[in-house]
C-alpha angles and dihedrals in degrees: 000000000000125000133200122211117202134179124207122201116202111187147150114254133223107239111251090336109126099175093052093046094048092047090049094049092045090057092047093049091049089053093060105115101184121073109256138178102206132031115196123204127188128265114288088003094174098052114011121245096314131160091203090112099154093059101034106037120108134191125243090263093048133119099274094050088050089050091050091051092052096044092046092049097044094048098036092233140125105244123200139176136114131270138175111271131184116207130162091349091306129109121222135191089223127189110211122209102199120188128201092252087060094250115126148182127210142203125203113216108258102197112053118204101244091177086067093038093247088138090062093059106029137055118231121242122241105200136056123229120220111182128198125223123171093331094317121116116212127196111208122207140161131235109277090038084078091076093060110069097183090065090058099037119125107252102184123136136207115273120184089348090302124115115212118185114231095235143003104208131038116201125194121187112195156173092205115170123238093236090067099036092119089063090047094055095040096048093047089055090047092052090052094050099044094045097037092227141115112269125205121190119186117189136170129242132217136043121307129212090280092056091250112147124222122200098195103220090177107182147183118207131186125227091268091058093254116146112238096175134010128171119186124198105337137087113267143165112204132180124195134171116221119210120223090200090061091049094049093046092055093047092048096048093042106033095180098138094070089062093058127114120272112237143140131220111225126208120244091233 
């Protein structure tokens, strides 16, 4: 039965300082001793959660994408995290899924954090990204998306009398503030239980340029909602191997997904 090894990196960030952040993450990635398939960085890992789009945004052939290609290739890992991208006169909080052969997918954050005026500077995404790795399907989302369960809901249908869930792992990269960390931890567990999948949440620590503190609380949760790993308020690099057999056993013994409502998420376009 297949396995999936992932590494989470919980770190403080240098405010709006790309070169320092990229150098720091390069050192952390090189320090990973165990073999891993996927390395997960926080939301806006190169800048912090900044609305300074005009000065910080890059294109898809910019420096940070080039850095991700090199790091992914040199370390034979899939590297993911979100950065600020400008495309067709729009700015996106874009999660990049970079593979070792330098090909990539991306997901533009759907739910923009209006409370922090993210909606005034960024354009919302319209499509989800579900990646495939060694027989595992992975749904990739960003921070505030966590509060909107429909966007993460399994949408699979019966085919030939067999129900196949749409994905196996749900990943959230975030800059989630400490003052709402109870919601962060609770909602991550809820997403795991209701979608019968592993959930991985990777958050930053430390104060940002707006003096907002982040307590980390990066976490890995199994499909029963049980916490397998949780790291509050300190830097950490953690590697875990997920077992497909465990996932399938839970879904077989507790076949709740097949009783769900049939629905479809439609694009705004």
